[in-house]
DORO-912029 format. One record per residue (C-alpha): y, x, z; residue number from 1. Coordinates in steps of 0.02 Angstrom, whole numbers, plus 32768, in hexadecimal, padded with zeros to 4 digits. Layout:
N
{{Y, X, Z}, NUM}
...
end
This chain:
585
{{78FC, 7CD3, 7AC0}, 1}
{{79B6, 7CBF, 7AE3}, 2}
{{79B0, 7D48, 7B66}, 3}
{{7957, 7DBE, 7AEE}, 4}
{{79DC, 7DA2, 7A68}, 5}
{{7A67, 7DC6, 7AE5}, 6}
{{7A11, 7E65, 7B1C}, 7}
{{7A01, 7E9F, 7A68}, 8}
{{7AB8, 7E7C, 7A41}, 9}
{{7AEF, 7ED6, 7ADF}, 10}
{{7A8C, 7F70, 7AAD}, 11}
{{7ADD, 7F6F, 7A00}, 12}
{{7B88, 7F64, 7A53}, 13}
{{7B61, 7FFA, 7AC1}, 14}
{{7B27, 8061, 7A2C}, 15}
{{7BC8, 8039, 79CD}, 16}
{{7C33, 8065, 7A63}, 17}
{{7BD9, 810C, 7A75}, 18}
{{7C0D, 813A, 79C3}, 19}
{{7CC6, 8117, 79E0}, 20}
{{7D3F, 81A7, 7A02}, 21}
{{7D60, 81C6, 7ABA}, 22}
{{7DFB, 8214, 7B05}, 23}
{{7E0E, 8264, 7BAF}, 24}
{{7EB5, 8293, 7BFA}, 25}
{{7EBB, 833C, 7C4F}, 26}
{{7EFF, 8346, 7D00}, 27}
{{7FA2, 83A8, 7D0D}, 28}
{{801B, 83E0, 7D93}, 29}
{{80B1, 8374, 7DBA}, 30}
{{814B, 836C, 7E28}, 31}
{{8199, 82C9, 7E65}, 32}
{{820F, 827B, 7EE3}, 33}
{{81D2, 8218, 7F7A}, 34}
{{8218, 8176, 7F30}, 35}
{{824C, 8137, 7E85}, 36}
{{82FD, 8114, 7EC3}, 37}
{{8361, 811F, 7F64}, 38}
{{83DE, 80AB, 7FB9}, 39}
{{844E, 8105, 8036}, 40}
{{84E4, 80D3, 80A2}, 41}
{{8585, 8132, 80C0}, 42}
{{8599, 818F, 8163}, 43}
{{84DE, 81AD, 817E}, 44}
{{8463, 8239, 8156}, 45}
{{83D4, 820A, 80E3}, 46}
{{8332, 8267, 80B6}, 47}
{{82EB, 8286, 800A}, 48}
{{823D, 82CB, 7FF0}, 49}
{{8206, 833C, 7F5F}, 50}
{{814B, 8353, 7F45}, 51}
{{80EB, 83C9, 7ECF}, 52}
{{8033, 83AD, 7EA5}, 53}
{{7FBE, 8426, 7E4A}, 54}
{{7F04, 8433, 7E2B}, 55}
{{7EFC, 84F1, 7E42}, 56}
{{7F30, 857B, 7EB9}, 57}
{{7FED, 8599, 7EB8}, 58}
{{8033, 8642, 7EEB}, 59}
{{80EB, 8611, 7EEB}, 60}
{{815D, 8582, 7EB5}, 61}
{{821A, 8577, 7EA8}, 62}
{{8293, 84F6, 7E64}, 63}
{{8348, 84BE, 7E74}, 64}
{{8393, 8416, 7EA9}, 65}
{{8434, 83E2, 7E4F}, 66}
{{84A4, 835A, 7E97}, 67}
{{855A, 8321, 7E89}, 68}
{{85B4, 837A, 7F17}, 69}
{{8646, 82FF, 7F0A}, 70}
{{85D3, 826D, 7F35}, 71}
{{8551, 82BE, 7FA7}, 72}
{{8557, 833E, 8033}, 73}
{{84BE, 83AE, 804E}, 74}
{{848E, 83AC, 8107}, 75}
{{83EA, 840C, 8114}, 76}
{{834D, 8440, 80B7}, 77}
{{833B, 84CD, 803B}, 78}
{{83BB, 8557, 8018}, 79}
{{846B, 8523, 7FE4}, 80}
{{8494, 8596, 7F52}, 81}
{{853E, 8547, 7F2E}, 82}
{{8589, 8498, 7F40}, 83}
{{851B, 8428, 7ED4}, 84}
{{8484, 849E, 7ECA}, 85}
{{83F6, 84B4, 7F4B}, 86}
{{8365, 852C, 7F2F}, 87}
{{82B6, 8508, 7F76}, 88}
{{8224, 8581, 7F74}, 89}
{{817B, 8590, 7FC9}, 90}
{{815F, 8614, 804D}, 91}
{{80A3, 862E, 8035}, 92}
{{8017, 8604, 7FBA}, 93}
{{7FD0, 8554, 7FBF}, 94}
{{7F55, 84E2, 7F69}, 95}
{{7F68, 8429, 7F3E}, 96}
{{8016, 83F5, 7F76}, 97}
{{80C0, 8439, 7FAF}, 98}
{{8146, 83CA, 7FFE}, 99}
{{81F7, 83E3, 8038}, 100}
{{8278, 836F, 8089}, 101}
{{8334, 8376, 806A}, 102}
{{83BE, 8315, 80C2}, 103}
{{845F, 82D7, 806F}, 104}
{{84F4, 8274, 80AC}, 105}
{{8553, 8206, 802D}, 106}
{{860D, 822C, 801F}, 107}
{{8642, 8198, 7FB2}, 108}
{{85EE, 80F8, 7F76}, 109}
{{85A5, 80E7, 7EC8}, 110}
{{850D, 811A, 7E63}, 111}
{{84DC, 81CF, 7E4D}, 112}
{{8444, 8235, 7E22}, 113}
{{83E5, 82C9, 7E6B}, 114}
{{8386, 833B, 7DF4}, 115}
{{82FF, 83C0, 7E06}, 116}
{{8310, 844B, 7D84}, 117}
{{82D9, 84FF, 7D64}, 118}
{{8229, 84DC, 7DA6}, 119}
{{81BE, 857A, 7DA3}, 120}
{{810A, 8578, 7DE1}, 121}
{{80B1, 8620, 7DF6}, 122}
{{7FF6, 8602, 7DF2}, 123}
{{7F7C, 867F, 7E38}, 124}
{{7F54, 86FB, 7DB0}, 125}
{{8009, 8716, 7D79}, 126}
{{801F, 867C, 7D09}, 127}
{{80CD, 862D, 7D14}, 128}
{{80DA, 8572, 7CEE}, 129}
{{8180, 851B, 7CCF}, 130}
{{8189, 845F, 7CED}, 131}
{{8200, 83DE, 7CA3}, 132}
{{8297, 83AC, 7D0A}, 133}
{{8296, 8306, 7D66}, 134}
{{831E, 8295, 7DAB}, 135}
{{8330, 8208, 7E28}, 136}
{{83C2, 8190, 7E45}, 137}
{{8415, 816A, 7EEB}, 138}
{{8477, 80CB, 7F0C}, 139}
{{8500, 80F7, 7F8B}, 140}
{{8534, 8059, 7FE6}, 141}
{{85E5, 804C, 8028}, 142}
{{863B, 7FC4, 8091}, 143}
{{8672, 7F2D, 802E}, 144}
{{8728, 7F4C, 8060}, 145}
{{8727, 7FF4, 8003}, 146}
{{86ED, 7FAA, 7F5C}, 147}
{{873A, 7F44, 7ED0}, 148}
{{8745, 7E88, 7EC2}, 149}
{{8759, 7E83, 7E05}, 150}
{{876B, 7EF1, 7D69}, 151}
{{87CA, 7EAF, 7CD0}, 152}
{{87C5, 7F08, 7C26}, 153}
{{884E, 7ED3, 7BAB}, 154}
{{885F, 7E2E, 7C08}, 155}
{{87A3, 7E0B, 7C07}, 156}
{{8743, 7E0A, 7CAB}, 157}
{{869F, 7E6B, 7CB5}, 158}
{{8615, 7DEB, 7CBA}, 159}
{{85A8, 7DED, 7D56}, 160}
{{8615, 7E6B, 7DB3}, 161}
{{85E7, 7E8F, 7E69}, 162}
{{8635, 7F0A, 7EE3}, 163}
{{858B, 7F5F, 7F04}, 164}
{{855A, 7F77, 7E4D}, 165}
{{85A9, 8018, 7E0F}, 166}
{{857E, 802A, 7D54}, 167}
{{85AD, 7FB0, 7CC7}, 168}
{{85A3, 7FA8, 7C08}, 169}
{{862F, 7F60, 7B9D}, 170}
{{864B, 7F55, 7AE0}, 171}
{{86EC, 7F51, 7A7A}, 172}
{{8714, 7F4C, 79C0}, 173}
{{8747, 7FE2, 7958}, 174}
{{87FF, 7FB0, 7956}, 175}
{{880D, 7FCA, 7A13}, 176}
{{8845, 807F, 7A2E}, 177}
{{887E, 806F, 7AE3}, 178}
{{8855, 7FF7, 7B6C}, 179}
{{88B0, 7FAA, 7BFE}, 180}
{{8846, 7FA8, 7C9B}, 181}
{{887B, 7F46, 7D36}, 182}
{{8814, 7F6E, 7DD1}, 183}
{{8830, 7EF1, 7E5E}, 184}
{{87FE, 7F38, 7F09}, 185}
{{87B7, 7ED6, 7F9A}, 186}
{{8844, 7F13, 8008}, 187}
{{88F9, 7F1B, 7FCB}, 188}
{{8912, 7FC3, 8021}, 189}
{{8898, 8016, 7FA9}, 190}
{{88DB, 8062, 7F06}, 191}
{{8851, 807B, 7E84}, 192}
{{885F, 810C, 7E08}, 193}
{{8826, 80F7, 7D52}, 194}
{{87EE, 8193, 7CF2}, 195}
{{87E8, 819B, 7C32}, 196}
{{8835, 8103, 7BDB}, 197}
{{882D, 814A, 7B28}, 198}
{{879B, 810F, 7ABC}, 199}
{{8737, 8168, 7A35}, 200}
{{86B6, 811B, 79C2}, 201}
{{8612, 810F, 7A21}, 202}
{{85F5, 810C, 7ADC}, 203}
{{8687, 8136, 7B4F}, 204}
{{867A, 8152, 7C09}, 205}
{{8707, 8110, 7C78}, 206}
{{8707, 8136, 7D32}, 207}
{{875E, 80CC, 7DB7}, 208}
{{876E, 8112, 7E67}, 209}
{{87AC, 80B1, 7EFE}, 210}
{{87F3, 8108, 7F98}, 211}
{{8806, 80A2, 8037}, 212}
{{8813, 80E5, 80E6}, 213}
{{87B1, 80D2, 8157}, 214}
{{8728, 8081, 80ED}, 215}
{{8717, 810E, 806E}, 216}
{{8714, 811E, 7FB0}, 217}
{{86AA, 80CC, 7F29}, 218}
{{868B, 8105, 7E75}, 219}
{{866F, 8088, 7DE7}, 220}
{{863E, 80C0, 7D36}, 221}
{{865E, 8059, 7C98}, 222}
{{8601, 8083, 7BF7}, 223}
{{8671, 803A, 7B6F}, 224}
{{862A, 8039, 7ABF}, 225}
{{86A8, 803C, 7A31}, 226}
{{8654, 8001, 798F}, 227}
{{866E, 8056, 78E7}, 228}
{{86E3, 800F, 7864}, 229}
{{865C, 7FD0, 77EE}, 230}
{{860F, 7F61, 7872}, 231}
{{858B, 7FDE, 78A9}, 232}
{{8556, 7FC4, 795E}, 233}
{{851A, 8050, 79CC}, 234}
{{8460, 8041, 79E5}, 235}
{{8420, 800B, 7A8D}, 236}
{{83FF, 80A0, 7AFD}, 237}
{{8490, 810D, 7ABF}, 238}
{{84F8, 80D2, 7B52}, 239}
{{8479, 810A, 7BD3}, 240}
{{84CB, 815C, 7C6A}, 241}
{{84DD, 821A, 7C67}, 242}
{{8526, 826B, 7D03}, 243}
{{859D, 82E4, 7CAC}, 244}
{{85D6, 833E, 7D47}, 245}
{{8520, 835B, 7D7A}, 246}
{{84E5, 8390, 7CCC}, 247}
{{8445, 832D, 7CE7}, 248}
{{83E2, 8303, 7C4A}, 249}
{{8360, 827D, 7C32}, 250}
{{82AF, 82AF, 7C63}, 251}
{{8241, 82D4, 7BCB}, 252}
{{818F, 82A3, 7BF5}, 253}
{{8114, 830A, 7B8F}, 254}
{{8085, 82B8, 7B34}, 255}
{{7FE4, 82C0, 7B9C}, 256}
{{7F67, 8342, 7B67}, 257}
{{7ED5, 82EF, 7B0D}, 258}
{{7E27, 8338, 7AFF}, 259}
{{7DC4, 82EC, 7A6F}, 260}
{{7D0E, 82DC, 7A9D}, 261}
{{7CD9, 8285, 79FC}, 262}
{{7D43, 828C, 795E}, 263}
{{7D3F, 8214, 78CB}, 264}
{{7DB1, 81F2, 7839}, 265}
{{7D8B, 8137, 7835}, 266}
{{7DA3, 80D8, 78D8}, 267}
{{7D70, 802A, 7909}, 268}
{{7E1F, 7FE4, 78E7}, 269}
{{7E11, 801A, 7832}, 270}
{{7D79, 7FAC, 7811}, 271}
{{7D9E, 7EF1, 782E}, 272}
{{7CE8, 7EBE, 781B}, 273}
{{7CAC, 7F3C, 789D}, 274}
{{7D39, 7F08, 7911}, 275}
{{7D06, 7E50, 7903}, 276}
{{7C4F, 7E7A, 7928}, 277}
{{7C7D, 7EE1, 79C1}, 278}
{{7CEF, 7E58, 7A05}, 279}
{{7C67, 7DD5, 79EB}, 280}
{{7BE7, 7E3F, 7A45}, 281}
{{7C5F, 7E5D, 7AD4}, 282}
{{7C7B, 7DA1, 7AE8}, 283}
{{7BBF, 7D80, 7AE8}, 284}
{{7BA1, 7E08, 7B69}, 285}
{{7C2B, 7DC3, 7BD7}, 286}
{{7BE1, 7D14, 7BCE}, 287}
{{7B37, 7D59, 7BFF}, 288}
{{7B7E, 7DB5, 7C96}, 289}
{{7BDB, 7D18, 7CCE}, 290}
{{7B3A, 7CB3, 7CBE}, 291}
{{7ADC, 7D32, 7D29}, 292}
{{7B66, 7D31, 7DAC}, 293}
{{7B62, 7C72, 7DB8}, 294}
{{7AA5, 7C70, 7DC4}, 295}
{{7AA3, 7CF2, 7E4F}, 296}
{{7B2C, 7C96, 7EAD}, 297}
{{7ACD, 7BF0, 7EA4}, 298}
{{7A31, 7C46, 7EE6}, 299}
{{7A94, 7C93, 7F77}, 300}
{{7AE2, 7BEB, 7FA6}, 301}
{{7A36, 7B99, 7FA2}, 302}
{{79EF, 7C1E, 8018}, 303}
{{7A84, 7C06, 808D}, 304}
{{7A6A, 7B4A, 808B}, 305}
{{79B2, 7B5E, 80B8}, 306}
{{79DE, 7BDA, 8142}, 307}
{{7A60, 7B64, 818D}, 308}
{{79E3, 7AD5, 8188}, 309}
{{795F, 7B3E, 81E1}, 310}
{{79DF, 7B79, 8261}, 311}
{{7A13, 7AC5, 8287}, 312}
{{795F, 7A92, 8296}, 313}
{{793C, 7B1F, 8312}, 314}
{{79D9, 7AF3, 8375}, 315}
{{79A4, 7A3C, 8381}, 316}
{{78F9, 7A72, 83BD}, 317}
{{7946, 7AE0, 8445}, 318}
{{79B9, 7A50, 847A}, 319}
{{7924, 79DB, 8484}, 320}
{{78C5, 7A56, 84F2}, 321}
{{795C, 7A6F, 8564}, 322}
{{796D, 79B1, 8572}, 323}
{{78B8, 79A2, 85AA}, 324}
{{78D3, 7A23, 8633}, 325}
{{7972, 79D1, 867B}, 326}
{{793F, 791B, 8669}, 327}
{{7937, 7907, 8728}, 328}
{{79E3, 7957, 8747}, 329}
{{7A6D, 78D5, 875B}, 330}
{{7B12, 78FD, 8709}, 331}
{{7ACD, 7986, 8698}, 332}
{{7B36, 7948, 8604}, 333}
{{7BD6, 795A, 8669}, 334}
{{7BA1, 7A09, 869E}, 335}
{{7B88, 7A3F, 85E8}, 336}
{{7C33, 79FA, 85B6}, 337}
{{7C8C, 7A5E, 863D}, 338}
{{7C2D, 7AFD, 860D}, 339}
{{7C5C, 7AEA, 8555}, 340}
{{7D14, 7AE5, 8580}, 341}
{{7D09, 7B93, 85CE}, 342}
{{7CC0, 7BE3, 8531}, 343}
{{7D44, 7C2A, 84B9}, 344}
{{7CCE, 7C7F, 843C}, 345}
{{7C1B, 7C49, 841A}, 346}
{{7BB1, 7CBC, 83AC}, 347}
{{7B0C, 7C6D, 8373}, 348}
{{7A84, 7CD1, 831D}, 349}
{{7AF9, 7D3B, 82B1}, 350}
{{7A9D, 7D9D, 822B}, 351}
{{7AF5, 7E07, 81A5}, 352}
{{7A9E, 7E54, 810E}, 353}
{{7AEA, 7ECA, 808C}, 354}
{{7AA3, 7EF3, 7FE1}, 355}
{{7A8E, 7FAD, 7FBC}, 356}
{{7A66, 7FFC, 7F14}, 357}
{{79CA, 8067, 7F1E}, 358}
{{79E7, 80BB, 7E76}, 359}
{{7AA1, 80BC, 7E50}, 360}
{{7AD7, 80C5, 7D9B}, 361}
{{7B2B, 8168, 7D68}, 362}
{{7B98, 8119, 7CE2}, 363}
{{7BD4, 8072, 7C9F}, 364}
{{7B53, 807D, 7C15}, 365}
{{7AC3, 808F, 7C91}, 366}
{{7B07, 7FFF, 7CFB}, 367}
{{7B10, 7F87, 7C65}, 368}
{{7A61, 7FB8, 7C2C}, 369}
{{7A1B, 7F9A, 7CDB}, 370}
{{7A6C, 7EEE, 7CE1}, 371}
{{7A2A, 7EBF, 7C35}, 372}
{{7979, 7EFE, 7C5A}, 373}
{{7979, 7EB3, 7D0B}, 374}
{{794D, 7F5E, 7D4C}, 375}
{{79C6, 7F68, 7DDF}, 376}
{{796F, 7F98, 7E81}, 377}
{{79C8, 7F50, 7F19}, 378}
{{7994, 7F55, 7FCE}, 379}
{{79DA, 7EF1, 805F}, 380}
{{7A30, 7F4E, 80EE}, 381}
{{7A34, 7EE6, 818E}, 382}
{{7AD6, 7F0D, 81EC}, 383}
{{7ABD, 7E86, 8272}, 384}
{{7A1A, 7E33, 82A8}, 385}
{{7A20, 7D8B, 8304}, 386}
{{7AB3, 7DB1, 8379}, 387}
{{7AD8, 7D28, 83FA}, 388}
{{7B55, 7D29, 848B}, 389}
{{7BE8, 7CC7, 84D4}, 390}
{{7C96, 7D00, 850A}, 391}
{{7CF4, 7C97, 858A}, 392}
{{7DAF, 7C7A, 858A}, 393}
{{7E10, 7D0B, 85D7}, 394}
{{7D77, 7D7E, 85D2}, 395}
{{7D8B, 7E34, 8598}, 396}
{{7CE8, 7E60, 853F}, 397}
{{7CC0, 7F14, 8511}, 398}
{{7C49, 7F3C, 8480}, 399}
{{7BF3, 7FE8, 847F}, 400}
{{7B78, 8036, 8408}, 401}
{{7B5D, 80CD, 8399}, 402}
{{7BAA, 80DD, 82EB}, 403}
{{7B5E, 8067, 826C}, 404}
{{7B1C, 7FEC, 82ED}, 405}
{{7B83, 7F5A, 82A6}, 406}
{{7C10, 7F4D, 8326}, 407}
{{7CA0, 7F46, 82A9}, 408}
{{7C3D, 7ECF, 8239}, 409}
{{7C27, 7E59, 82CE}, 410}
{{7CE3, 7E5A, 82F1}, 411}
{{7D0B, 7E33, 823A}, 412}
{{7C92, 7DA0, 823C}, 413}
{{7CDF, 7D5A, 82DC}, 414}
{{7D91, 7D6C, 8296}, 415}
{{7D5D, 7D18, 81F1}, 416}
{{7D73, 7DB1, 8180}, 417}
{{7CB9, 7DB0, 8150}, 418}
{{7C41, 7D1B, 8144}, 419}
{{7B95, 7D39, 8196}, 420}
{{7AF3, 7D2E, 8133}, 421}
{{7AA7, 7CC0, 81BA}, 422}
{{7AE5, 7C74, 825C}, 423}
{{7B90, 7C33, 828C}, 424}
{{7C26, 7C57, 82FC}, 425}
{{7C84, 7BD0, 835B}, 426}
{{7D37, 7C0B, 8378}, 427}
{{7DE9, 7BCF, 8357}, 428}
{{7E1B, 7C53, 82D6}, 429}
{{7ED2, 7C1D, 82DB}, 430}
{{7ED8, 7C77, 8385}, 431}
{{7E80, 7D15, 8349}, 432}
{{7EDA, 7DBA, 8325}, 433}
{{7E6E, 7E4B, 82E6}, 434}
{{7EBF, 7EF4, 830A}, 435}
{{7E74, 7F7F, 82A0}, 436}
{{7ED0, 8013, 8255}, 437}
{{7ED6, 805B, 81A5}, 438}
{{7EC8, 7FB7, 8143}, 439}
{{7F48, 7F64, 80D3}, 440}
{{7FAC, 8002, 80A5}, 441}
{{7FDB, 8032, 7FF3}, 442}
{{7FF3, 80EF, 7FE2}, 443}
{{806A, 80DA, 7F4E}, 444}
{{80E5, 806F, 7FB2}, 445}
{{8166, 80AC, 802F}, 446}
{{8155, 8097, 80EB}, 447}
{{81D4, 8008, 80E9}, 448}
{{8176, 7FAC, 805F}, 449}
{{80D0, 7FC2, 80B9}, 450}
{{8118, 7F76, 8159}, 451}
{{8139, 7ED4, 80FA}, 452}
{{8094, 7EDD, 809A}, 453}
{{8027, 7EFF, 8132}, 454}
{{8088, 7E82, 819C}, 455}
{{806B, 7DFA, 8119}, 456}
{{7FAF, 7E1F, 811B}, 457}
{{7FAC, 7E0C, 81D8}, 458}
{{800C, 7D68, 81CC}, 459}
{{80C0, 7D96, 81F3}, 460}
{{814D, 7D3E, 8197}, 461}
{{81D7, 7DA1, 8140}, 462}
{{8258, 7D61, 81BD}, 463}
{{81EB, 7D9B, 824E}, 464}
{{81D6, 7E49, 8200}, 465}
{{8293, 7E53, 81E0}, 466}
{{82B1, 7E2C, 8298}, 467}
{{8231, 7EAC, 82D9}, 468}
{{8244, 7F34, 8253}, 469}
{{82AE, 7FAA, 82BB}, 470}
{{8238, 7F97, 8351}, 471}
{{81A1, 7FBF, 82E3}, 472}
{{81F2, 805E, 829E}, 473}
{{822D, 8096, 834A}, 474}
{{8181, 8078, 8399}, 475}
{{812A, 80D9, 830B}, 476}
{{81AB, 8167, 831D}, 477}
{{81C5, 816F, 8260}, 478}
{{8283, 8169, 8252}, 479}
{{82B7, 81C6, 81B5}, 480}
{{820E, 81B1, 815D}, 481}
{{820B, 80F7, 8132}, 482}
{{8252, 8111, 8082}, 483}
{{81C9, 8190, 8056}, 484}
{{8123, 815E, 8005}, 485}
{{8091, 814A, 807D}, 486}
{{8029, 81C5, 8018}, 487}
{{809A, 8250, 805D}, 488}
{{8076, 821B, 8113}, 489}
{{7FFA, 8272, 8183}, 490}
{{7F66, 820F, 81C8}, 491}
{{7FBA, 8207, 8273}, 492}
{{805A, 81BE, 8228}, 493}
{{7FF4, 8138, 81CD}, 494}
{{7F96, 810C, 826E}, 495}
{{8037, 80FF, 82D2}, 496}
{{8087, 808E, 8250}, 497}
{{7FED, 801D, 8245}, 498}
{{7FE4, 800F, 8303}, 499}
{{809D, 7FE5, 8311}, 500}
{{808E, 7F5A, 828D}, 501}
{{7FEF, 7F0F, 82D8}, 502}
{{8036, 7F06, 838A}, 503}
{{80E3, 7EC6, 835B}, 504}
{{80C7, 7E11, 838B}, 505}
{{80A1, 7DBE, 8431}, 506}
{{7FF0, 7DBC, 8477}, 507}
{{7F7F, 7D3C, 841B}, 508}
{{7F00, 7CC6, 846A}, 509}
{{7E6D, 7D32, 842F}, 510}
{{7E89, 7DED, 8414}, 511}
{{7E07, 7E5A, 83BB}, 512}
{{7E1E, 7F18, 83C7}, 513}
{{7DB8, 7F8A, 8354}, 514}
{{7DC4, 8041, 838C}, 515}
{{7E80, 803E, 83B0}, 516}
{{7E84, 8070, 8469}, 517}
{{7EC5, 811F, 843D}, 518}
{{7F36, 813E, 83A6}, 519}
{{7F9A, 81D8, 8372}, 520}
{{7FC5, 8272, 83D8}, 521}
{{7FC1, 827F, 8496}, 522}
{{8071, 8237, 84AE}, 523}
{{8055, 81A4, 8438}, 524}
{{7FA5, 8186, 847D}, 525}
{{7FEE, 8165, 852A}, 526}
{{806C, 80ED, 84DE}, 527}
{{7FE5, 8093, 8478}, 528}
{{7F73, 8082, 850F}, 529}
{{8001, 8034, 8572}, 530}
{{8021, 7FB8, 84E5}, 531}
{{7F67, 7F8B, 84DA}, 532}
{{7F5E, 7F6F, 8597}, 533}
{{7FF5, 7EFC, 858A}, 534}
{{7F9B, 7E94, 8506}, 535}
{{7EF5, 7E94, 8565}, 536}
{{7F40, 7E5A, 860A}, 537}
{{7FAC, 7DD1, 85BE}, 538}
{{7F25, 7D4C, 85DC}, 539}
{{7ED5, 7D56, 852F}, 540}
{{7E1B, 7D55, 850B}, 541}
{{7DFA, 7E08, 84D1}, 542}
{{7D6C, 7E5E, 8471}, 543}
{{7D72, 7F1E, 8471}, 544}
{{7D08, 7F95, 8408}, 545}
{{7D0B, 804A, 8444}, 546}
{{7C9A, 80E3, 8445}, 547}
{{7CDE, 8111, 84F1}, 548}
{{7C7F, 80C5, 8585}, 549}
{{7D10, 80FD, 85F4}, 550}
{{7D8A, 8092, 8590}, 551}
{{7D13, 7FFD, 859B}, 552}
{{7D01, 8012, 8658}, 553}
{{7DBD, 8020, 866D}, 554}
{{7DEF, 7F85, 860A}, 555}
{{7D5D, 7F0A, 85FF}, 556}
{{7D11, 7E86, 8672}, 557}
{{7C69, 7E7D, 8615}, 558}
{{7C10, 7EDC, 858A}, 559}
{{7B88, 7ED2, 8506}, 560}
{{7B26, 7F60, 84B5}, 561}
{{7AF9, 7F55, 83FB}, 562}
{{7A81, 7FD8, 83B6}, 563}
{{7A3C, 7FDD, 8304}, 564}
{{7A7B, 7F2C, 82DE}, 565}
{{7A26, 7EDF, 8379}, 566}
{{7A6F, 7EA0, 841D}, 567}
{{7A20, 7F13, 84A0}, 568}
{{7A76, 7EDF, 8541}, 569}
{{7AFE, 7E6B, 8584}, 570}
{{7B4B, 7E5C, 8631}, 571}
{{7BA8, 7EC4, 86B2}, 572}
{{7C17, 7F4D, 8669}, 573}
{{7BD4, 7FDD, 86D2}, 574}
{{7B1F, 7FA7, 86B9}, 575}
{{7B30, 7F9B, 85FC}, 576}
{{7B91, 803F, 85ED}, 577}
{{7B10, 809E, 8655}, 578}
{{7A84, 805D, 85E6}, 579}
{{7AE6, 808D, 8548}, 580}
{{7B0B, 813C, 858A}, 581}
{{7A54, 8156, 85B2}, 582}
{{7A28, 8121, 8500}, 583}
{{7AAD, 8194, 84B6}, 584}
{{7A66, 8228, 8516}, 585}
end
C-alpha cells in the first residue's frame, strides 16, 4: 500500500513538472584566453594562448590584441601593426576551433591587462559576426629590491601593503584637495616617481613608478576616492581599475539566448500552494529512492557474505584433501611456509560482474518511471571468471589477451582500485604502484595545476612535487605550455605529461603497467621505453599488460593469457605468446 501511494505521488509530480516552462540555452561562438590570469617574471619570455570556438564552418577570422607597450614587449606571434597593437587572422577556412600563441616579455613590474578587440568572424555564406571584446590580467613579478617597502598617504600607512601587490584603494574626505605621498623604496638608491597628486571628487588614479638599476622598474597604482561634501560615498565598484593608456573597457557579457519551449503566464513560484505540493512530492520521491538504494545494497552485501562463506568452505575442503595426500611427508608444514614467503601476489578465484542496462532510458522522465514501476531490465556482464594465479617476488609477469578480455580490470582489482564480486587478492597494497595513462586530468585546469592534482591522486606529497616539478616538465618536453589549459593540449602532449608524472618517483616494490610501454612520438617512445626498463629491472615485482607479444617476450620472465574473461594459459613466456598468436590468427 505504501509503495502504491509513493508511485502515485511520483506520477503526479512528473505531470506537474511536464507543465512547467522549460528554457534551453543556445550554443554560441566564443573567444577566450588560455588562462584566467597570468603571472610572469621580468627578463623572461612568456606565452599567452588565444582560442576561438564555433559550432559552424568559418571562412575567415581576424582580431587585434591591445597591450601596454610601456610594460610589455611583443616578441613573436601575429602581425605587429604598431607598438601596443598585434593583429591575428586565420590563413584558411576551419571548423570547430582556431588557436594562436603569442609571446611577450615584461619590461617593468606591476599589473597590466591584455585585451582582444575588433573581433570579426566571417562565416561561410557571407555572414559577418562581431564578438564582444575580452581582457585578461597579467601580474608582472619583479625582484623585491626593485619594489617599495611602504607607501604613506597624508601620514597614514596603507594597510596590508606588500611589495608584490601593485593596486590599492584609499579613501579621503571632501576637504582633502591634495595629498602627500611618501613612497619608501626597498633600496635607498631607488628614487620613486609619483604622478598626479591633485584630487577631484570621485575616484582618482595615482601612479608610482620605481626605477632601480639593475633590478628594473615597478609600477604601483593607487585608486583614491574623494567623497562629496554632503557625505555621499562613491558606490562600490566605481573605483574598479581601468587601464587608461590601454583604453581597455570592461567586458560586457551578453544575456544568453533563451528558447521558450513551453510558455505560461503563471509559474510555479507564483502559486505557494502548488509549490508546497511539489516540494512535498519531491521529498517523498527522494525518500523512496534512498530506501530502494539501501535495500539493494543490503541484498548485495548478503550475496557477497554468502559467496565468501562458500569460498572459505571450498578452500578448507581443498586444504583437507591436500593434507590427506601429504600426511606421510615429514616436514611438509615447513615446506609450505618457505613457499609462501616467495609469493608476492596471490590471486584466488577472482570473479568480476558488471550490471548493464538492456533497455536504457532515453530521458530522465523514462528513468524515473522505470524505477517506480520496477521495470528496469539489467543483465550481468562477466568481465573475469574465476581467475587464479600466483606471482613470486622479483618476477616480471606479462598479461596478454584481446581487447575486452578483462586484463585492465584484473590490474585494477590487484591494485585495490576495484573490489571483486567474488574471490580475493593477497598483496601488500602499500607497495603497489599502478601506472596507467589518461586518468586524473581536469581539462579546465592548466598543465601546472594538473601536475599537482594528478600527483596527489597517485600519492605524491606537495613537497615532493615541488622538488620534482622541473624534472617532470623537462621529461614531458612541455616547457612553455604548463600555464595553458589541458583542453588545448594534443593527445600526445597529455600522454607525455601523464607518463612523466607517473614515473617521477623511485621504483616501488610492486609495479603494475597498463599499456604504457610505448608513449608519444618515436623520439619520446624510445625515452619512455628506457624509463620503463629502468623500473622493471630495479628488482621490483612487475605486472605488464600489452597487446604486443614482442614487448612481453622482451621484458617478462613469465606470462598468462586471458581470453573472454577466462585464464587460458600460464607458464613460459614464449610458449604462452605462441599460443596467443595462434589464437589471434
